[in-house]
C-alpha positions in Angstrom: 133.2 72.2 81.7 133.6 72.3 78.0 130.7 73.4 75.9 129.5 73.6 72.4 130.9 76.6 70.4 128.6 78.2 67.9 131.4 78.6 65.5 132.1 74.8 65.3 130.0 71.7 64.8 130.4 69.3 67.7 128.3 67.2 70.1 129.1 69.1 73.3 126.4 70.5 75.5 125.5 74.2 75.1 126.5 76.7 77.9 122.8 77.0 78.6 122.4 73.2 79.0 125.3 73.2 81.4 124.0 76.2 83.4 120.6 74.5 83.6 122.0 71.2 84.8 124.3 72.9 87.4 121.5 75.3 88.4 123.8 78.3 87.9 122.4 81.5 89.3 124.8 83.9 87.6 126.4 83.4 84.3 129.4 85.5 83.1 130.6 85.7 79.5 131.7 88.1 76.8 129.6 86.6 74.1 126.2 88.3 73.5 125.0 85.0 71.8 125.7 83.0 75.0 124.4 85.9 77.2 121.0 85.9 75.4 120.9 82.1 75.4 121.6 81.8 79.2 119.7 84.8 80.6 116.4 84.0 82.1 114.2 84.9 85.1 116.0 82.4 87.4 119.5 83.3 86.1 121.2 86.7 85.8 123.8 87.1 83.2 126.7 89.5 83.3 128.1 90.4 79.9 131.7 91.6 80.0 132.0 94.6 77.7 134.2 94.0 74.7 134.5 95.6 71.3 132.5 92.8 69.6 129.4 93.1 72.0 128.6 96.8 72.1 125.1 96.4 70.5 122.5 97.0 73.2 120.6 94.0 74.4 117.0 94.4 75.6 116.9 91.9 78.4 116.4 92.8 82.1 118.4 89.7 83.1 121.6 90.8 81.3 123.9 93.3 83.2 127.0 94.8 81.7 130.4 95.1 83.3 133.7 96.5 82.2 136.0 94.5 84.6 136.0 92.0 87.5 135.5 94.7 90.1 132.2 95.7 88.4 131.3 92.0 88.2 131.8 91.6 91.9 129.7 94.8 92.6 126.8 93.4 90.4 126.9 90.1 92.2 126.9 91.8 95.6 123.9 93.9 94.5 122.0 90.8 93.3 122.7 89.1 96.5 121.6 92.1 98.5 118.4 92.3 96.5 117.6 88.7 97.2 117.9 89.1 100.9 115.7 92.2 101.1 
């Protein structure tokens, strides 16, 4: 899927629109803009730590990860929490 990029003007759908249409449960990105936009009660968001996104985000639906191993661990924990 290609989405709108906040740096450019185009007619593409936003990442949030795409996630909503596809009923995405977990969204992964390195952009705090997209993380904030996509995080909601029915969708957890994993923000991959990068130098440009170190500012703390006050949202319980945004988790941070340093690498793909941590991403997998977060998803496994989310899955476990759902089954309990």
